Each structure stands twice: as C-alpha cells, then as structure tokens.
N, C-alpha and C positions, 0 to 999 in steps of 0.2 A: 504494500500500500504506500502510495506517495505521501511524503510528509508535506504539510502545509505550514509554511513559515511566513509570518507577517513582518513587515518592516514599518515601524512607526513613521508615517509620512507627514511630518509637520515642518521640518527644517533639517538640513544637513545632508549627509552622504547616503541618500535613499536609493537613487538609481544604481549606484555602484554595488550596493548590497543585493538588490534585486537581480542584477546581472550575474554576480558571483554565485548566488544561490541557485539560479537557473542552470548555470554551468555544472553545478553539482547534482543536477537532476531533481531538484526540489521544486515544488509548486510554491513560488514566491509571490506574495500579494502585498499591495500597498494598504496600509491601515491608517485611516483618517477619522473614522467615526466609531462609536461604540458597537454598531452592528458589524463592523469589519472584523471584530474579534471572534465572531461565531465561526467555529470549525477550525480555528488555528491550533496547531500542535506546539508552536513556539513563536517567540517574538524577538526581534532585534530592535533595540533603541540605539539609533546610529549616532555617530559623531556629528558635530555641528556646534552650536552655541548653547550651552546648558541652560542659561537664563531664558533665552528665547524659546527653546523647546519646552521648558517647564511652564512658562507663561501660556504657551499654546495648548499644552495638555490641560491646564485649568480652564482656558477659554472654551475648549472643545468639550469640556465635561468628561475627560478621560481618566482623571486621577483615580476615582473609585473603580472604574473598569480595570485599570492596570493592577490595582491592589487585589481585586477578586481573581484576576488571571494568575497572579503570583500565589495567592492562597490556595488555588486549585492545584498547585504544584507544576504548572506548565513551565517549560524551559524558557528562560529570558536571557538575552545576551546584550549587555550594554558596552558599546565601544566608545572610547574617548569621552565625549559629553554624556553619552549613555552611562558610562561608569560613574560619573558625578551624580547623575540623577538616581541611580540605583543605590547610592550610598546612604548611610545613616548620619553623615556629617552635618553637624549643626553650627559649624564655625563661621559660616558666611551669613549674608543678610537673610532676614526672615521671609522675604518675598521669594527667595530661591527655593524651588521645589526639591525636596529630597524624599524619595519613595521609601527609603529604609529597608530595601531588600537584602543588603549586605551590611554587616556591622563593620564599618571602616571610616577612617578619617582621611580626607583627600586634600591634596594641594593642587588647586586649579592652576593651569598654565605652569606646572611645576618645572618643566624643562625650558621655560622661557617663551618669548614671543614667537610670532610666525617665522621670523628670520632664523630662529634657532631650531627649526624643524630638522629632522634627520631620519636616516634609514639605518637599520642595523640587523643583526641576526641574534635571536634569543634562544637560550635554553628554556624549554617550556615543559614543565612536569606533565607527564601523560602523553607526550609526543616524542617519538624516539629519534628525533633529529632536530637541528636548529631550525627555527622558522624565521622567515623574512618579516620584518616589522617596520612600518612607517609611522613615525611620530610627528604630528602636526599640532603645535601649540598644546602639547599633551599634558594632562594631569599625571600625577603619580599618587599612590596610596601611601600615606604616612604611617598608618597603623591599622591593624585588623583585630577583630574580636576573636575569642577562643574557638569559634566554630568555622572560621574562614580558613580555607586552604590557599596558601600562596603558590602560584603557578610559575611566575617569572619575575626576575628582578634585573635592574641595571644599576650598578654602583650602590647597592644596598637600598635602592628605591624600588618598591613593589609596583609592577606594571601589569600584572594579571593575577586574578584570584577568582575563587568560586566559593559559594556557600549554598548548599542544598541544590535547588534548581536554577540558580542564577550564576552566570559567568560574566566577568567584566575584564576588559583589556583597555589599557591606555593608548594602545596603537590601533591602527585601521587595517584589519585583516582583509578588507574588501578592496584595498588599493594595490594589491600585488597579485601575481598569478599563483602565489603560494596559498592554497586554501586549507592548510592543515588545521588552523585554529577554527575556521568555520566548520570543518568536518568534525573536530572535537566537540563543538557546540551541538551539531546535529545528532551526535551520539548520545547527548544528554536527553534527547526527546524520547519519551517512553512510547 
C-alpha cells in the first residue's frame, strides 16, 4: 500500500519536499486546510521562516489539527523551521508558535545568517553511511529532554533528533539527491 505523506503548504520548501517524496514512490500531497489531513500517514513541516509558518498555522486554524495528528501517533518530520516549530522551546517571544512535540531547546539561526549557509556530510544514527546535508540559516538544538534520541551533531551542536513519532533535522534533506534521511522518516510511518 502506498504511503500518503503531506507537506504543510503554508510557506517554505514545499515543492522540493513534494518532488523528493514522489521520487521515493510516495503519494505526496500539499496540506493547507484541516480537511487535507484526512488519510495522511505522515506529515512534513518544511523549512522556511518559523515565525511566518507559525502565524499561518494559527490563521488557518491548524494548531489543534496538528496536535491531534501528533497525539494519534502519526509520523511528523520537521526540517529547519519545522524543527523550531516542533520544539518545546519557550525562550523566544510568546507570539512564536511552539507545538511541543519534542522536548528540546533551540537556537534559531544558530549557525549564522544566510551568508553562513553551508553543505557538509553527517554521521546520522540509524543510517549506515554519511548523509549529505544542506544548512541554510539553520537552527541547532541546544539541549534535549531525557526521552529524545540525538541522531546527528556538528561540533557538539545537535542537528537531528527524534522522540517517539517525531523526527527533526536542522538541515534540508529535500535539497540534495541524497534521500537517506527522508527514507529514514518514511520508515517511521506505521
């Protein structure tokens, strides 16, 4: 049976995720409304601008829908800005949405501004080779709770983690032809 994975389509790297998922043989769909969650096996919250995506989630009335999706144990993957949105981090302004899916504190733009963007290869727990990783104005995870598994680091900065049904990465796995991390996420879908 073909897996159906939604990509939250409010702002950010939506098209790139849809293309990558389709190359992996997945039925990938754009998610803009509460009705779009029906029939999904998993969801990607893409990179973009976390404050803008959070504001649009609230404006579209999707916050409760996302929380229910999470509580149902469906697989969720937050990349870059999606990592920030999935966090429990309360260190930033109160208007910034944090869904609290993973117990972690996050440093937004932790690797610097746009000009400090970079590509590298990461050791990624659960993948038997290094993975290509593109970091664009990327956050990093400062600390994690006891139930969070750290999957990848750069210079002691956590850049990938998971807790139960939620995976997060600071990099953009959809921007390379190396789909190992996306495949790792698809394997989380029951």
